[in-house]
C-alpha positions in Angstrom: 7.1 14.0 -13.1 3.9 11.9 -14.0 0.6 11.8 -12.1 1.5 8.5 -11.2 4.7 8.8 -10.2 3.7 11.3 -8.1 1.7 9.0 -6.1 4.4 7.2 -5.0 7.0 9.5 -4.8 7.7 10.2 -1.2 7.4 13.9 0.2 10.4 15.6 1.5 9.5 15.0 5.3 10.0 11.2 4.4 13.5 11.6 2.9 15.6 11.0 6.0 13.5 8.3 7.3 14.1 6.4 4.0 17.4 6.8 3.6 18.7 3.6 4.9 16.4 2.0 2.9 18.2 -0.1 -0.1 16.9 1.6 -3.5 13.7 -0.4 -5.6 15.2 -2.1 -8.7 13.8 -1.5 -11.7 13.8 -5.2 -12.5 10.6 -7.4 -11.6 9.9 -8.1 -8.1 10.1 -11.8 -8.8 13.6 -11.1 -10.2 14.7 -9.0 -7.2 13.9 -11.4 -5.1 16.5 -13.6 -6.5 19.1 -11.1 -7.0 18.5 -8.7 -3.8 22.1 -7.1 -2.9 23.6 -8.3 0.2 22.6 -5.2 2.1 19.0 -6.3 1.2 19.2 -9.8 2.3 20.5 -8.8 5.6 17.9 -7.0 6.0 15.4 -9.2 5.2 17.0 -11.8 7.9 16.9 -8.6 10.4 13.0 -8.6 9.7 12.6 -12.3 9.8 14.6 -12.0 13.5 11.7 -9.0 14.5 9.2 -11.4 13.6 10.7 -14.1 15.2 10.8 -11.9 18.4 7.2 -10.6 17.6 6.3 -14.2 17.7 7.5 -14.6 21.0 5.9 -11.6 22.4 8.6 -8.9 22.1 6.9 -5.5 22.8 9.9 -3.8 21.0 9.4 -6.1 18.4 5.8 -5.5 17.3 6.6 -1.5 17.5 9.2 -1.9 15.3 7.2 -3.8 12.6 5.1 -1.0 13.3 7.6 1.7 12.6 8.9 0.3 9.2 5.2 -1.4 7.9 2.6 1.2 9.0 2.7 4.6 7.1 2.8 2.7 3.8 -0.4 0.4 5.1 -2.0 3.7 6.3 -1.2 5.8 3.1 -2.5 2.4 0.4 -5.9 2.7 2.8 -6.3 5.9 2.1 -6.1 5.7 -1.4 -8.6 3.0 -1.7 -11.1 4.7 0.4 -10.1 8.1 0.4 -11.4 8.7 4.0 -8.7 9.4 6.2 -10.6 8.7 9.7 -11.6 5.4 7.8 -8.1 4.9 6.5 -6.6 5.3 10.0 -8.8 3.1 11.9 -8.4 0.0 8.6 -4.9 0.2 9.2 -5.3 0.0 12.8 -7.5 -2.8 12.4 -5.2 -4.5 9.6 -2.3 -4.2 11.7 -4.0 -5.6 14.8 -5.6 -8.7 12.9 -1.8 -9.6 11.6 -0.6 -9.6 15.1 -3.0 -11.6 16.1 -2.1 -14.2 13.7 1.3 -13.6 13.8 1.8 -17.0 15.3 0.8 -18.8 12.1 2.8 -16.5 10.1 6.0 -18.0 8.0 8.7 -15.4 9.0 11.0 -16.8 5.9 8.3 -14.6 4.1 8.2 -10.7 4.3 5.7 -9.1 6.6 5.1 -6.2 4.5 2.8 -7.8 1.7 0.8 -9.9 3.9 0.7 -6.9 6.2 -0.7 -5.1 2.6 -3.3 -8.4 1.8 -5.1 -7.7 4.9 -5.2 -3.6 4.9 -6.4 -3.7 0.5 -8.8 -6.4 1.3 -10.6 -4.5 4.1 -10.3 -1.1 2.6 -12.0 -2.8 -0.7 -15.2 -4.1 1.6 -15.4 -0.6 3.5 -15.5 0.6 0.2 -18.4 -1.7 -0.9 -20.0 -1.3 1.9 -20.2 2.8 1.7 -21.2 2.6 -1.6 -24.1 0.1 -0.3 -25.0 2.4 1.8 -24.9 5.1 -0.7 -22.4 7.5 1.4 -20.0 9.5 -0.5 -16.7 8.1 -2.2 -15.3 11.6 -1.2 -13.6 12.2 2.1 -15.0 15.5 4.2 -12.0 15.1 6.5 -9.7 18.1 6.7 -6.5 17.7 4.8 -4.5 17.9 7.6 -5.1 14.4 8.9 -4.7 13.0 5.5 -1.8 11.0 5.2 0.8 12.1 2.7 -1.2 14.7 1.0 1.8 16.8 0.0 2.9 14.3 -2.5 -0.8 13.7 -4.3 -2.7 16.2 -6.2 -6.2 16.9 -5.3 -7.2 16.0 -8.9 -5.8 12.8 -9.1 -7.2 11.7 -5.4 -10.7 12.9 -6.7 -10.1 10.7 -10.2 -9.2 7.7 -7.6 -12.2 8.4 -5.8 -14.0 8.2 -8.9 -13.0 4.6 -9.9 -14.4 1.6 -8.4 -12.6 0.2 -5.2 -11.0 -3.2 -7.3 -9.8 -0.4 -9.6 -8.6 1.9 -6.9 -6.7 -1.1 -5.3 -5.0 -2.6 -8.0 -3.8 1.1 -8.8 -2.3 1.7 -5.6 -0.7 -1.9 -5.3 0.9 -1.3 -8.6 2.1 2.2 -8.7 2.0 3.3 -4.9 3.3 0.0 -3.2 5.2 -1.3 -6.2 3.9 -4.8 -6.8 3.9 -6.7 -10.0 0.8 -7.9 -11.4 1.3 -11.5 -10.3 2.0 -10.6 -6.7 -1.2 -8.5 -6.8 -3.3 -11.1 -8.4 -1.9 -13.5 -5.4 -2.8 -10.5 -2.6 -6.1 -9.6 -4.1 -7.1 -13.8 -4.9 -8.1 -12.7 -8.7 -6.7 -13.9 -12.0 -3.5 -12.0 -13.1 -6.0 -11.4 -16.0 -8.4 -9.4 -14.3 -5.4 -7.5 -12.2 -4.1 -6.3 -15.8 -7.6 -5.4 -17.0 -8.4 -3.2 -13.9 -5.2 -1.8 -14.5 -5.7 -0.8 -18.0 -8.9 0.5 -17.0 -8.1 2.2 -14.1 -5.2 4.0 -16.2 -7.0 4.9 -19.0 -9.3 7.3 -16.2 -6.8 8.6 -14.8 -4.2 9.5 -18.0 -6.0 13.1 -18.9 -4.7 13.5 -15.2 -1.3 12.2 -15.8 -0.9 14.3 -18.9 -1.9 17.5 -17.4 0.2 16.9 -14.5 3.4 15.5 -16.6 2.8 18.6 -19.2 
């Protein structure tokens, strides 16, 4: 298994939680939206109903949105900032920001990409501010508080941390959250060519680790 695949591979503890999810298609996300299986369409409608209830103030609906989306948002934040404590703060603040703005959210659209946009951009801002303060890019937090560390090698985390926050973000969005380059461009508010360039440069840095772990 390649290291990039290992980033996105759920640990055994997540297997049960994800059994009810519709498997990701190999098709581009833009085509998946058009050819989504019936079960997937029902799930999207259910999420629309959950968002509607959350907009009306339902605490149960807010809890359901949290349960569905917290883990992936937290993991993305951690892989961008490389700091378990900061990642938890960023993910929490991002979720709260999304909830505060929920009345402006179009519930016909999926909630996940919107939350990921907030989370990843906040993680990038945090990383930039930390670099300006000349703080270490690697977390000193204990491994047992880092999210899903058993699915990600220490070497891979170290190499990710050596990249700039913009490059880490596109790698995480592409290979962990499985967005297309076009979707990443929309999430980050940059041209698609910039996304492709950052992906190439980031993967060039990761390639030696990918080859070692894949051998």
